N, C-alpha and C positions, 0 to 999 in steps of 0.2 A: 511634618509627617513621615510616620515609618512606609514606605514604599511597600505595596503588597504586595503578594505570594505570587499571582499573573504576572506581574511587572519585573520582578527580579527572576521567573522563566525566561520571561522574554528578554531580555538583558542578557540572561546566560546563554541562552541559542544563538542572540546575536554575537556574543562576545566567542561562542564558537564556529562561526560562520564562514570561515576565512575566502572562500569561490564568491559566496554573492556578497563578503563586504569588500572584493576585488568588481565586480557588477556596481553595486549600488554606485559607486562613484560615479562612472559613466551615465546610469540613469538617472540620476539628482541634478548632472549636468545637461543631460540631454531634451529632456523628459520625454523619452519614445510615445509612451502609451496618453499624452496631452490628447484631453478629449474621447478616451477608449473609456466603453463601458465594460465591466468585466463583473461576473457571474461566478462564483466559487461553490462547488462543494465538497469540501475534505472533512480531511478527521481535524479538529477545530481544537489545538491543542502548538506549544510556544514556535518549533519550526514553520509548523503550518503560516501562524502569527506572522514571523518575518517574512516570509513570502509573500505574505497581501500585505503587509506593510514597505516589501519594496515596488511591487508594481502602483503602488498609490505613492511614494518616492517618487514615483517613475510618471505621477501626472496622471494615473487610472483614475477613473472613481470605481468601486469594491462595494462589493454585498456578498459575502458570505456564509453557506450555513454549513452542517453538519453531513455527512457522506456514510452517517451510522448514528444510530442511539444510542450508542453507548458508548462514543468515541471523543467525546468534545472533554477538554477540561477547563471547569466551571469560572475556572481562577481566572482563566487567559480570557475565556468568553466575556468578563469582566473588562478587566485590563484593556482588552482591544477597544470596549465601549467607553471607557470614561476617559482612559488616556490617551488616546488616540483618537476617539472620534470617529470608529468605525463602523459601520453595519453589522452586524451578526445575530445572526440566528440559530444559537445553537445551547443546547442543556445537555448534560450526562445524565442520561436515563429517560430520552423523549420516547412518548408513546408513539403509536405507528400514524395519528392522525396529526402529532404533531412535526411530526420527522417531514410530515410530505405538504403542510403547510407551509413552515422553515423554506423549504426549498421553491416554493410558489412563490416566497416574497421575495427571497435573492435573484427570483427572474422576474421582478417588478422594476428590475434597477433597467430593462431592456437592454439586453449586454449586445456591446461588439462582438465580443471574443468568453468563451463559458472554459472554465477549468473545471474538471471531473474526473473525480474517482470513483469508479466502480458502472459508472455509467445511468445514474437514475434520472441524475438533471436532464441529459439528454434524453432520455425517452423521452421523459412529460415534455420537453421543447418537442419530441415531434411526434405526439399524439395529443395532447392538451396544450398544447402552447405552439400549433403552429405559428399562428401570425409573427409571431418573434423571430421566427426563421430566416422572412427576409431582409432582416437588417444585420442576421451574427456571418461575422466574417467568415465562423471557423472555432477552433476551441482544442483542445490537448487530453488525453486519458491518461492518467495515470497505475492504475493497474492492471496485472491478468487479465481481474473477470469481466472490468468495461472494454476494453482491447477486445477480449471474447467475443461482448455486444456489437462491438462498433463493427467489424469483422463478419458478423452475421449482417447487421444494416446493409452492407455497402451488398454484399451480395446478394440481400434480397430490392437491391436497386430504391430506396427507399430512402438512404441518408440526403440528407436534405443542405452540408453546407459540408466542408474537408473537416477533418481531426486528426490531429496529433498522438500518434501512439508513442507517449515517451516511455511507456514499460519498456517497452523492447531495446534506447538507447544503449551504448554498449555501458556508458557510465552511469546507467541507471540498474538492467537486470545482474548485471555480473557483481555492484555494489552494496544497492537497496536488498534486491530482492534476496539475495544470500548471505550477506554477510548482517546486512542490519535486520531484518526478518529474522535469522537465526537466534541472533542475541535478544532480539527486544521480548520473540516469542517465547523463553527459557526464563528473561527477566520477568514476562507476566505471568508465569505457572508458577515461578518462585513467591514472587508477593502475594499470589494467593491462594497457594497450600503449604509454603516454609517448609515442602517436604524434599526431602535427598535427592538427588539426579545421579549421583557413582551406584551402582552397580542395583539398578534397576533395569527391568524390561522396558520398554519405550518402541510401540509402535509408530515412525512417519508414514502416513499416508501420502502418496505423489514423490518423484523424483525426478521433477523441475528442479531451477534455481532455490525457491522456497525452501520447498523441501529438504533438499540437497544441504541450503546451510542451518535446516534445523537440528538434519541426521550428523552433520559436523559438527557442530558445538555440541552436542546430545554425548558423539563417541569422546570429544576431550576430556569433558568430566563425569566419564566412566559409566555412561550408561550402557546396557547391551543393548543395540538399534536393529530395529526389521524394518524393512519396506514391505511397502502393498506399492503396487503400480497395475496399469492397462497397456504401458506401453513397453512390448519386450526390449528395445534398445537400453531405456532407462533401465530395465529394471538390471539390465548388463551394467550397466554403468553401475551400480548400486551393488553388485556383484563384488564387482572390481575392486569399489571402494570403502572392501570388508563386510558392508551389511550382508543380513539374511534379508531374501525374498520368499514370502507368502505372502496366499490369501488373505484379505482382512478377515474373516470366520476365522480363520485356524490360526493368525496370529492373536487376534484381541482373548482367544481364552488364557495364553501366560502372561497380557501384558500390563505393566503395572498403571501403564500410564498410555495416551493414543493419543497424537496431535495429525491434526487434518490439514491440509496444505495444496489441494487440488482446482479451485474454482467449479466441482462439480457438489450436486446435492446427494443428499442421500450418502455419503461414502462409508457413513462408520451408522446403519439401519436398527430398525430397533429388531430384529433379526441375531446380531450380532451383539447388542447389549444384554441381551438374553443368555447368552452364553460366555458372556466377560467374564474373565476375572473378577474376584470381589470386593467392591469399591475400585474397581480403576476409575482411574483420571482421565476424563475425557475433556479435551481442548481445540478448537479452531482457530488456526492463525491465517484461513481463508476471508475473503471480504466478507460475504455475504453467513449470515445461519443459518444454511439449509443443509453443511456437510454432514453434522453429526444431524441426527433424525429426531432432534429435542422433541416435537410439536410433537413429534407420532409417542415418542418416550413419554410426556407430559401429557399426552392423552391416554396412553392405556396405562398408566403407571399406579399401583395403588395406592403412593403415598408418598410425598416428597416434603424437604425442610432443608431451612437453611442450614449448613451444618459448619459458612464459616463467610464472609462478608461476600467472596465471592462465587461462592461452591453451593450449588445447592445436590442432595442426594436425592435420588429416586429408588424406590422401594418396587421391581415394577409385578409381572403377575404369577413368574414361578417361584416369589424371595430372591432374588438377587439383587443385588443395589450397585449402582453406579453414582458416580459423581463428576456432574456438569460444571462448568468452570463458565461465567459471565456470560450463563442462557445458548452459550454455544457460538458466542458474536466474536470476532476476531480480539485473539487475548494479549494480544500485546500491547493495544489500546485502552481495551474493555476493564483491565486488570492490571496496567500498567503504563507505561509513559511514551508509548510506539518505539520507532529506532532512535540511535542515538544517533546525537545532534549531528557530526560529523556524517553521518552519510544523508542524514536530507540534506543535505547544504549542498550535495550533488544532484542529487533531482531537484533539488527547486529551483537551482542554477541552471541545467536542462530548460524547466517548465517554464523560466522568465525568458532566459534568451528563446524559446520555443517560439513562444507569445508574442517576442518583438520581431520573429519573422513572417510571424503570419500579419501582420501589421501592417509590412513593410509589401508583402507577398501576395496577400490573400485575393485579389485581382487575375492572378494566375492560374490560380488553383483549381480543380475540379474537386465534386463532393467526394472524395474516397479516404480513404485511410493511409496517411503516408507515413514514412518512419520520422524521427529526427535525423534535420541537415546532419551527413558525416563533420563537415567543420564545426559545428557548433559542440556533435559530440566530444572530438579531440579538441575542440578549446578547452572546453569543462575540463579534462585530464592534463592539459597544460598545465592548470593553472593550480591544481593541486598536485602536480606531482615536482612542481616549481616550490611549492611550499613543503615538502616531504621533505624538500634537501635533493630529489632526486635528479640524473643527469641525463640524457641522452646522448648516445652515438649519432652522429649524422653519414651518411655515406658520402662520398667521394665521387669527382665526375669519373672516373674511371669504373666505378660498382654500381653510377647508377646508367649505365650504358653497359656496361656489363647484365647487371638486372634487366636490360630493357631487349637483349639484342638474343637471337636463336640458332647460330651458329656460330660461337664462338665458344670454343674448347673448357677444358675446365684447367 
């Protein structure tokens, strides 16, 4: 019988995730998650499927839901259920009610560990399912938006268990956020629109690691890139990297395309859409679908129609028209296949090793947001460097002594 599309996508991902393969050997032998229950809310596609299977191969009982209504790959969901017997609650195009129902069903595993992306699973445990918190060792958070929410919870004194900020590990944000988001965002936009990038004026909202990666890729493909920012330091970085920096309401007037990557709501306001260039393409690379004010555009537009599979055109009160990709949801997954496989190999290796650290050390941890331990970050870097064929120099004893001295001359 022919292997399914989802099975083949999982197999392809596994074949191109060499760091995870190295970890898998030890997990299969040692079973570090034996007896551990894991609830996951991630984008359910091939790479996350391999991560979930890695934890299962390490002895865990895993249940998984999607962390976004439009980011699931239905073929992968089907394969995880039918070929691997994993409880997965997800489908592409979930209603809001289904989205939360699936998160609740994932938590029915009564988890020891939660793996979250965006913070909704963690929020439910802290609001509607506090009964579960006493048995939860802690968890991991994958993305910038979720980390922002966790740190707000810690500041407010309401965090009920330790959480690890996987997003800010060096082998995550320096690669996933920059190179992964940069490539996959453009993959999603080009899949949705079939438009040329070269020669277009594109506004990138936000010059953090995600925005920086998007801007780099756009520049490499010949776009004229304009950056919007609220931080003067990042704005100076953008200028020195060769980009213009303007206010959104000014920049959007000349833009063929706008891409948001900020973690903030209403970055593109309805008032911006009114003065935008006709048929400007609006896309969002952030986690939640509120960076472009789609709900306001939807409410106040005179007409809307689907003009391509992933593109909806709105005619506004002043007659202007704007094209919104994937209802303003994260474009790389809603209209594409997410980050490149090799990038997620790094991120999920960090996730797996940090989850193992949590199992072994949870009784020593406080109700705080912790960084990924530096030795885990370095270990993942060393494995990947070796696979690239890279080599490192080493300091000799005299150099180490010099490095640690304060009175030795040049």
